[in-house]
C-alpha positions as a printed Julia matrix, in Angstrom:
382×3 Matrix{Float64}:
  13.45   -6.9    23.47
  13.49   -7.54   20.36
  14.49   -4.24   17.52
  13.41   -3.3    14.35
  14.33   -0.59   12.02
  11.18    0.76    9.9
  11.98    2.22    6.2
   9.11    5.83    6.48
   8.25    7.72    9.41
   5.09    8.64    7.58
   1.66    8.29    8.51
   1.42    4.92    7.67
   4.55    4.01    8.81
   4.09    5.17   12.36
   0.43    5.01   12.54
  -0.04    0.63   11.56
   3.84   -0.97   11.47
   5.29    1.38   13.63
   2.52    1.31   15.9
   2.07   -2.5    15.86
   5.5    -3.43   15.73
   5.83   -0.9    19.09
   3.02   -2.04   20.63
   4.19   -5.67   20.75
   7.43   -5.01   22.62
   9.72   -4.47   19.83
  12.48   -0.95   20.15
  11.8     0.1    16.29
  13.61    2.83   14.99
  12.76    4.8    12.44
  14.49    5.76    9.38
  14.15    8.67    6.82
  15.65   11.66    4.77
  12.73   13.82    6.41
  15.54   15.52    9.3
  13.21   17.26   11.31
  10.84   14.49   11.77
  13.27   12.78   12.65
  15.0    15.17   15.32
  10.84   15.75   17.5
  10.86   11.7    16.9
  14.77   10.94   18.56
  13.75   13.99   20.78
  10.49   12.39   22.34
  11.0     8.86   21.59
   7.17    8.75   21.97
   4.14    9.68   19.88
   0.07    9.73   19.67
  -2.78    7.85   17.26
  -5.93    9.16   16.72
  -7.38    5.84   16.34
 -10.97    6.27   14.36
 -13.91    3.71   14.32
 -17.36    4.11   15.83
 -15.69    6.31   18.32
 -12.29    8.24   18.38
  -9.94    7.52   20.63
  -5.69    8.76   22.2
  -3.4     5.59   22.16
   0.69    6.51   23.13
   3.58    4.88   21.28
   6.38    4.63   22.67
  10.31    2.35   22.94
  11.16    4.1    19.19
  14.18    6.05   18.3
  14.92    7.52   15.19
  17.75    7.67   12.39
  17.8     9.81    9.2
  18.2     7.18    6.58
  20.78    8.3     4.95
  23.55    8.47    7.69
  25.9     5.73    8.53
  23.59    5.95   11.61
  20.75    3.44   10.26
  23.38    0.6     8.34
  24.72    0.21   12.12
  21.54   -0.18   13.44
  20.67   -3.07   10.26
  23.71   -5.5    11.22
  22.88   -5.64   14.62
  18.59   -5.26   14.75
  16.34   -8.99   14.11
  13.29   -7.08   11.62
  13.82   -4.67    9.01
   9.7    -3.13    7.85
   9.23   -1.09    4.74
   6.56    1.6     4.75
   8.01    4.14    1.73
   5.78    3.6    -1.42
   6.57    1.32   -4.18
   9.21    4.15   -5.9
  11.32    4.55   -3.05
  12.47    0.84   -2.52
  14.54    0.96   -5.0
  15.71    3.64   -3.01
  16.83    2.17   -0.2
  17.69   -1.32   -1.43
  21.33    0.07   -0.85
  21.12    1.16    2.06
  20.12   -2.84    3.22
  22.5    -3.84    1.06
  25.77   -2.11    2.83
  23.49   -3.09    6.56
  23.4    -6.73    5.21
  27.43   -6.14    4.42
  28.59   -4.66    7.96
  25.78   -7.13    9.52
  27.96  -10.21    7.88
  31.18   -8.29    8.03
  30.43   -8.62   12.28
  29.75  -12.05   11.8
  26.43  -11.84   13.26
  24.86  -14.67   11.44
  20.97  -14.22   13.43
  18.39  -15.29   11.44
  17.26  -11.36    9.62
  13.51  -10.61    7.82
  13.27   -8.13    5.48
   9.6    -6.95    5.25
   8.41   -4.26    2.75
   4.61   -3.55    3.62
   3.34   -1.42    0.75
   0.67   -1.32   -1.65
   2.32   -3.32   -4.01
   2.2    -7.25   -5.19
   5.33   -9.1    -3.3
   6.82   -6.26   -2.61
   9.19   -8.39   -0.5
  10.22  -10.74   -3.27
  11.0    -7.36   -6.09
  13.26   -5.56   -2.65
  15.54   -8.65   -2.51
  15.9    -8.68   -6.66
  17.44   -5.04   -5.93
  19.2    -5.57   -2.48
  21.2    -8.54   -4.17
  22.21   -6.35   -7.13
  24.76   -4.34   -4.87
  25.51   -7.82   -2.55
  28.54   -9.8    -4.91
  28.09  -14.1    -5.16
  29.45  -14.31   -1.29
  27.34  -11.93    0.54
  24.1   -12.74   -1.72
  24.94  -16.92   -0.8
  25.27  -15.24    2.79
  21.54  -13.46    2.61
  19.53  -16.59    1.59
  21.28  -18.71    5.15
  20.37  -16.2     6.93
  17.83  -13.44    5.46
  14.36  -13.89    5.52
  12.61  -11.18    2.3
   8.81  -11.99    3.78
   6.2   -10.64    1.24
   2.95   -9.18    3.47
  -0.87   -7.27    2.77
  -1.55   -4.43    4.04
  -4.53   -2.56    4.49
  -4.98    0.47    6.39
  -6.48    3.98    6.0
  -3.6     7.03    7.23
  -5.21    9.98    5.46
  -2.77   13.06    6.03
  -4.99   15.19    8.64
  -3.88   18.13   10.71
  -2.31   16.99   14.33
  -4.74   18.0    17.06
  -2.89   20.2    19.85
  -0.45   21.33   17.29
   1.37   18.31   17.8
   3.12   17.88   14.72
   4.11   13.42   15.67
   0.21   13.21   16.46
  -1.65   11.19   13.64
  -4.84    9.69   12.13
  -5.6     6.0    11.53
  -9.25    4.1    10.9
  -9.55    1.64   14.0
  -9.22   -1.51   11.05
  -5.9    -2.93    9.56
  -4.41   -5.93    8.35
  -1.08   -6.97    8.11
  -0.37  -10.55    6.64
   2.59  -12.39    5.57
   3.53  -15.0     4.2
   5.0   -17.5     7.12
   6.98  -19.45    4.24
   9.76  -16.51    3.85
  10.43  -15.89    7.19
  14.17  -17.55    8.31
  14.44  -18.66   12.23
  11.34  -18.1    14.18
   8.66  -16.19   12.75
   7.88  -13.43   15.46
   5.18  -12.63   17.51
   3.42   -9.9    16.67
   0.19   -8.36   17.57
  -1.89   -7.36   15.18
   0.49   -9.66   12.26
  -1.09  -12.72   10.99
   0.63  -15.51    9.38
  -0.43  -17.3     5.87
   0.79  -19.99    3.38
  -1.92  -18.28    0.9
  -0.34  -15.18    0.87
  -1.64  -13.64   -3.1
  -5.72  -14.73   -2.5
  -5.19  -11.61    0.51
  -2.61   -9.41   -1.64
  -6.16  -10.1    -4.55
  -8.63   -9.44   -1.86
  -7.28   -6.51   -0.18
  -6.02   -5.03   -4.28
  -9.14   -5.78   -5.85
 -11.57   -4.15   -3.0
 -10.31   -1.75   -0.68
  -6.98   -0.7    -3.67
 -10.43   -0.89   -6.56
 -12.72    0.0    -4.89
 -10.8     3.19   -3.16
 -10.0     4.62   -6.55
 -12.87    3.94   -8.39
 -14.22    6.4    -5.33
 -12.15    9.35   -6.14
 -11.73    9.2    -9.78
 -15.82    9.18  -10.26
 -16.02   11.78   -6.78
 -13.82   14.08   -9.28
 -16.09   14.13  -12.18
 -19.57   14.88   -9.11
 -16.95   18.43   -7.8
 -16.76   16.34   -4.73
 -13.64   17.01   -2.18
 -13.11   13.97   -0.09
 -13.8     9.64   -0.26
 -16.78   10.34    2.56
 -19.0    13.16    0.47
 -18.45   10.9    -3.05
 -19.74    7.34   -1.12
 -22.46    9.28    0.63
 -23.34    9.79   -2.47
 -26.11    6.78   -3.6
 -25.59    6.81   -7.33
 -20.99    6.41   -6.44
 -21.95    3.87   -3.8
 -23.79    1.58   -6.45
 -20.97    1.77   -8.93
 -18.25    1.48   -6.67
 -20.42   -1.71   -4.45
 -21.12   -3.61   -8.36
 -17.35   -2.89   -9.27
 -16.31   -4.72   -6.13
 -18.39   -7.13   -6.86
 -17.15   -8.2   -10.4
 -13.86   -7.85   -9.18
 -15.33  -10.65   -5.91
 -15.95  -12.46   -8.53
 -12.4   -13.16  -10.26
 -12.3   -13.64   -6.57
 -14.34  -16.13   -6.17
 -13.44  -17.94   -8.68
  -9.75  -17.99   -8.83
  -9.74  -18.3    -5.22
 -12.69  -20.02   -3.83
 -13.77  -17.75   -1.22
 -16.92  -17.96    0.48
 -19.41  -15.77   -1.3
 -21.53  -14.53    2.03
 -18.2   -13.46    3.7
 -16.36  -11.09    0.48
 -19.67   -9.47    0.07
 -19.86   -8.46    3.89
 -16.77   -7.88    3.71
 -17.44   -5.31    1.08
 -19.81   -3.94    2.95
 -16.75   -3.33    5.46
 -14.84   -1.47    3.11
 -17.48    0.54    2.39
 -18.78    1.28    5.52
 -14.72    2.75    6.29
 -14.89    4.78    3.07
 -17.39    6.49    4.81
 -16.14    6.86    8.0
 -17.39   10.56   10.35
 -13.53   10.92   11.52
 -11.27   10.49    8.38
 -11.14   12.86    5.8
  -9.29   11.67    2.91
  -9.44   14.08    0.02
  -9.85   12.51   -3.6
  -6.79   13.95   -4.47
  -5.41   12.28   -2.54
  -6.22    9.01   -2.98
  -6.25    9.65   -7.22
  -3.17   11.03   -7.64
  -0.44    8.29   -9.59
  -3.14    7.73  -12.81
  -0.54    5.5   -14.06
   0.72    3.5   -12.27
  -3.22    2.72  -10.52
  -3.92    2.29  -14.52
  -0.69   -0.2   -14.91
  -1.4    -4.66  -16.0
  -0.46   -5.47  -12.43
  -2.76   -2.68  -10.46
  -6.47   -1.97   -9.08
  -8.29   -1.76  -12.22
  -6.85   -3.39  -14.82
  -5.85   -6.31  -12.9
  -9.41   -7.3   -11.94
 -10.46   -6.28  -15.38
  -8.29   -8.73  -17.01
  -9.99  -11.63  -14.12
 -13.13  -10.81  -15.7
 -11.9   -11.69  -19.57
 -10.45  -14.73  -17.81
 -13.17  -16.36  -16.62
 -16.17  -14.07  -19.04
 -17.68  -12.01  -15.41
 -19.41   -8.9   -16.13
 -17.14   -5.85  -15.78
 -19.4    -3.04  -16.28
 -18.96   -0.93  -13.36
 -15.55   -1.55  -14.12
 -15.45   -0.39  -17.31
 -16.65    2.03  -15.59
 -13.96    3.51  -12.94
 -11.57    3.23  -15.71
 -13.16    5.29  -17.91
 -12.36    7.82  -14.79
  -9.22    7.87  -13.91
  -9.11    8.51  -17.84
 -10.66   11.47  -16.61
  -8.55   13.02  -13.79
  -7.06   16.21  -13.72
  -4.19   17.45  -11.26
  -2.21   19.7   -12.04
   0.73   19.9    -9.57
   0.55   15.39  -10.12
   3.55   14.38  -12.82
   1.33   11.44  -13.9
  -2.33   13.32  -13.68
  -0.42   15.88  -16.62
   1.61   12.7   -19.06
  -1.79   10.64  -18.73
  -3.85   13.96  -19.81
  -1.12   14.92  -23.0
  -1.03   11.33  -24.16
  -5.36   10.95  -24.19
  -5.12   14.6   -26.04
  -2.45   13.71  -29.0
  -3.85    9.82  -29.57
  -6.46    9.49  -28.14
  -8.35    6.57  -25.68
  -8.13    3.62  -26.82
  -3.93    3.77  -28.1
  -3.95    5.24  -24.35
  -4.98    2.19  -23.07
  -2.53   -0.4   -25.02
   0.07    2.39  -23.98
  -0.74    2.52  -20.75
  -2.79   -0.64  -19.38
  -1.9    -3.3   -22.02
  -5.37   -3.49  -23.44
  -5.89   -4.34  -26.69
  -6.92   -2.29  -28.76
  -9.33   -4.15  -30.62
 -10.52   -5.85  -27.55
 -14.36   -5.48  -26.72
 -13.13   -3.58  -23.21
 -11.57   -1.07  -24.68
 -13.78   -0.5   -27.07
 -16.09   -0.34  -24.05
 -13.79    2.14  -22.26
 -14.0     4.66  -25.35
 -17.58    4.82  -25.34
 -18.23    5.22  -21.22
 -15.34    7.95  -21.68
 -17.0     9.95  -23.92
 -20.38   10.0   -21.76
 -19.4    11.07  -18.48
């Protein structure tokens, strides 16, 4: 049986990547800092996943164990595993890099030269490439050379909505996920044989799928959240069922989609069908996804390489329509959440410097650009 160490035992880790691995008869060891969660997983060695689409079903996940990601146990596991995956959040990758590096050192010192592949399954562009750079900071030249020879850092695109929900029957390990999932990996970056994992798709053109997901699911999701907040809605489903918001979100995804169609020559009708599918997913009656959760960390989401500004820059490159994207960005600037440090920082900067300078500071938009001017105008109208 193949073995995997998966960093992140939260809802996404258990409900998405961990489940796909276990379903493909991979023995999964979850690594996390949440000691009570690790204890529960270690004791039960299985958990339930509620999969919701047109109907709701319960599926059991087994072949699992768990270790504390701060312990020596996880280093020992990395030294002997076949695969390392992550679902920790983009900001945490840097924190686990040293642990992965220590695992690689032990692996090499133990004489293990079997191929190892590391896949960061995060909402970021080329997350595994980023993780590789962080891991290499903790390796000397000889260790880096060994890693180059035997370890693949495989970039991926992931897509599955896994909102935090109360577990049924007071089971703290149960997690709810939508029936749709997409895990696409760059087949050019593996070392050794590519593992056969059902639900993991291979491509030699990963960036097309990374941007398709970022420009469509992520763009539409956060614009739904920010417009929903402005209209007083609590959940994504409530927001997307508002005809005005649905129209704005659909238009924004069509604007970002035009960039994809021109950049990657996507089939227009197929991409429009993909947009329609995402709107259906937002309206899933079995998923309770709060707009506050989806809208969190607005500064990150307003970054020049993320889900709002990156597609906008594409429309500027191809000189295509972007009115709905501009409205979504203006709505993001309106996002207030006293429990979210980024939201507090953003609002403080806005009050002190105004919209134009805020866009320049956080988004990299030129102060004199017509897009910045338009966003400022829309901001004051919302």
